[in-house]
N, C-alpha and C positions, 0 to 999 in steps of 0.2 A: 504493500500500500504506500502511496505517496500523498502528500498534502500539497495542493497546487492552487493557483489563482482560479477564480470562477469565470466561466465563459457564458455566452448567451444561452447555449443548450442547458447548462446547469441551472440557470435561473428559471428556465421554462419548467424543469423538473421540480425545482423548489416551489414555484407557484402552485403547481398541481398537487404536490404533497401537502402544502399549507392549506389548500382548499379542503382536502380530505380531512385534515385535522381540525377544521373550522377555525383556523387562525385568522385574525384580522391583521393584515399587513397593508398599511396605507401605500398607495401608489407612489407618493413622494419618497417613502423610505426605500422602495425598490430602485427608484431613479437615483437616489444618493449612492446606493451600493453598486450600481452599475456605472456610475459616473465618477464624481470627485472622491467618493469613499470606497472605490473598488479595492484599494489595498487592505481594507478592513474585512474582506470576505475571503473565505477559502473553502476548498472542497477536498474530501477524502476520495481518492481514486484507486480502485483495485480492479483493473480491467473494466472500468466504468464508474459512473457516479455512485458513491456510497454514503454521501452525507454532506451537509453544509453547515457552516457556523459563521457568525459575524462577531467582530471584536473591535469596538470603537474606543479609541484612546483620545482623551482630552488633554489637559495639562497635568492634573494630579490624579484624576480618576478615570476609570474605563468601564465599559459595559460589554458583557458577553450576551449574545442572543441568537435567535433564529436557528438554534441547534436542532437539526432534523436528519433522520436516517430513513431510507425507504423501509417499509414494514418487512419486506422479504429479506432484508439484510441486517435486521436488528439482532442483538445478542452476539455479534461477532467482534465487538470492540471498536467499531468505527467511530461511534459517537464519543466514547471516552478518549480515543486517540485525538480526535479533532479538538475536543475541549482542552485537553492537556497541552496540545501544541499552541492553541490560541492563548491560553493562560501564560505559558512559559514566555511567549513573545512579549506579552504585556508587561510581565515582571521584568524582563530584560530591558524594556524601555524605561523602567524606573518609575512607573505610576505608583501612587501611594496606596490606592485601593481599587479593587475590581468588584463590580456589582452585577447582579443578575436576579431575575425572578424565576423561582423554581416550582415545578409541579411536585406533587407527592412522590411520583416515581423518580424524579431527578434529584430531589433533595439529599438522599443518602450519598449519591455519587459526589456531589459538591462538598459535602461535609468531610469526606475522606481526605480531601486535599486542603482543608483548612478554612472553607467558607463557613460562616456562622449566620444564624438567623437573626435579623435585626428588626423584623416587622412582618406584618401580613398585608397583602394587597388584595383589594376587592375590585373586580371589574364590573362596572355598571353600564348598561346600554339602554338608551332611549330609542325605541324602534321608530321606523318611518311612520309618520302619521297618515291616517287615511283621510284626514281633513286638513287640507293645505291652507294655512293662514299667512297673512302678510308678515314678513319679518319686521320686527320693531327696530327703529333706528336708535338704539341705545348709544349714548355717547361713550366712546372708548378713549383710552389713555395712550400716551406716547410709549414706544417700546423701551425707552431708556429706563423707565421704572422697573420693567420686567428684567432687563439685563442686570440692574443693580441688585434686585432681590435674589436673582439666581446666583450671582457672584457671592453674595453674603452667605447663602445657604451652603453652596458647594466649595467655597474658598478658592475659586478659579474662574477664569473667563471662558464661558462656553458659547461665545457668540457664533462660531461656525455652525452650531446646531440651531441656536435661537434665531439667527438672522433668516434662516430658511423658513422657520415656523411662523415668525411674525409677518413675513412677506405674504402669507396666506391666512391671516387671522387678525383678531382684534384683542387688545389688552384691556382688561377691566381691573379697576382698583378702587379701594376705599381707604380709610385711615389705617387699617391694619392688614389688609389682604390684597394680593395682586395675582391675577390669573390670566391665562391666554386661552381664547376660544379659537381653535384652528378650523378654518372653513374650507377644507378640501372638498372637491366635487364628489369623491367616492366615499368619504368617511370624515365626519367631524370629530374632533378630539378636544376635550378640556384639559389643559395642562401645558406647561407646568403651572401649578397653583400653590402659592405660598401664603401662610398666615402667621402673624406674630402672636395671636391669641388662640384659645381653643373655644371661642364663642360660637356655638353651633348656629344660633339664630343669625349672627352676622354672616357666617358662611352660607347659610340658606338664602339670604337676600342677594348675595353675589351670584349664587347659582341661578336664582330666578332671572337675574339680568342676562346671564349668558344664554340660558335656555330661550328667553324671549328674542334674543338676537340671532339664534341659530336657525338653520333651514330645516323645517319639518319634513322635507322630502328626502333627507339623508339621515342615516343613523348618527347618533351622538354618543360618544363613548368616553369613559375616563377610568383610569386605574388609580383608585383612592387608597390612601393609607387607612387600614381598617380601624385603627385606634382613634381616628378622628370622629367616629360615631355619627356619620352623615347618612346612615341608612334610611332613616325615616324621611329626611329631607329629600333624598333622591327618589324614594318611592312616591312621595307627594308630587314630585316634578315629572313623573311618568317614566322613570327609569326602572329597569329590572336587573337584579343581581345575576350576572352571567358566569361567575366563577371566582375562584380564589387561588392565589399563589403565595409563596413565601419570598420575601425580600431578603437577599443574602449578600454578605460582603466578605471580601478577602483582603487582608492587609490592615493598614492603619486608617480607620474610619472615624476616629474621635474628633477630627477637625470639621466634620460635616454636620450641619444643624438639621438632623432628621426630624426634630420636633416641630419644625416650621413647614414641613412638606405636607400638603393636602393631597395633591395628585402629581403623577409623573408627567414629564414632557412627552413621553412616547408610550406605546403600549407594551412596555417592559423590555424592549430590545436595545434602545439607544439612550436611555436615561430619562 
């Protein structure tokens, strides 16, 4: 087996496998990995496609994601080999911490190499509405506020990611919370979302503003830190709980303000 860069045929296989697994992979994410972030993706090849993984490095942190192996080739070590190869390269680059969201099946694999559980993630989805309403023209904020909050939480500049996201979204903020509503044609995402307090009522009000500004003709999704306790507010806004994963970290994560995170910037794969 070799580990090599990803080609167009590999991405076609990945998309087909992700569909079978009911993964939500936004189109913009695929475009990033096929373009400027192509160095962050790799394939296991053993006389053909045996799996794919992505590993995005920022300045001090990195994210592993999109790890998938064809069903007929599972149990042969391809996934573990891909994961270990990607992790070793990130560590060699000197990042302080590596992050991922793990399924129940994947968690023991990651624990064996030193990943620890730091939280639980709930995925909430607001389905396409059968009744289309006019999107409300809620006032949005400048992206600099989001850049500043993201930098304070993660202790680094993640503008290569955020600049892509805010180019297709709107920033919402009040005195203690800042969030991005990503308005992609195929899938809308709420995140990143940061809050200095744990006031559920205040978070609920910001959520209402973002839902009102979203397009009811497209799904609206967010990966929420479960400890935030927003379940009732999300249910009231028309969301449904679609699954749970474990947020895990490897390395030195003490410099990251996990307590201020409400939802991730992506659906678990890039931060």
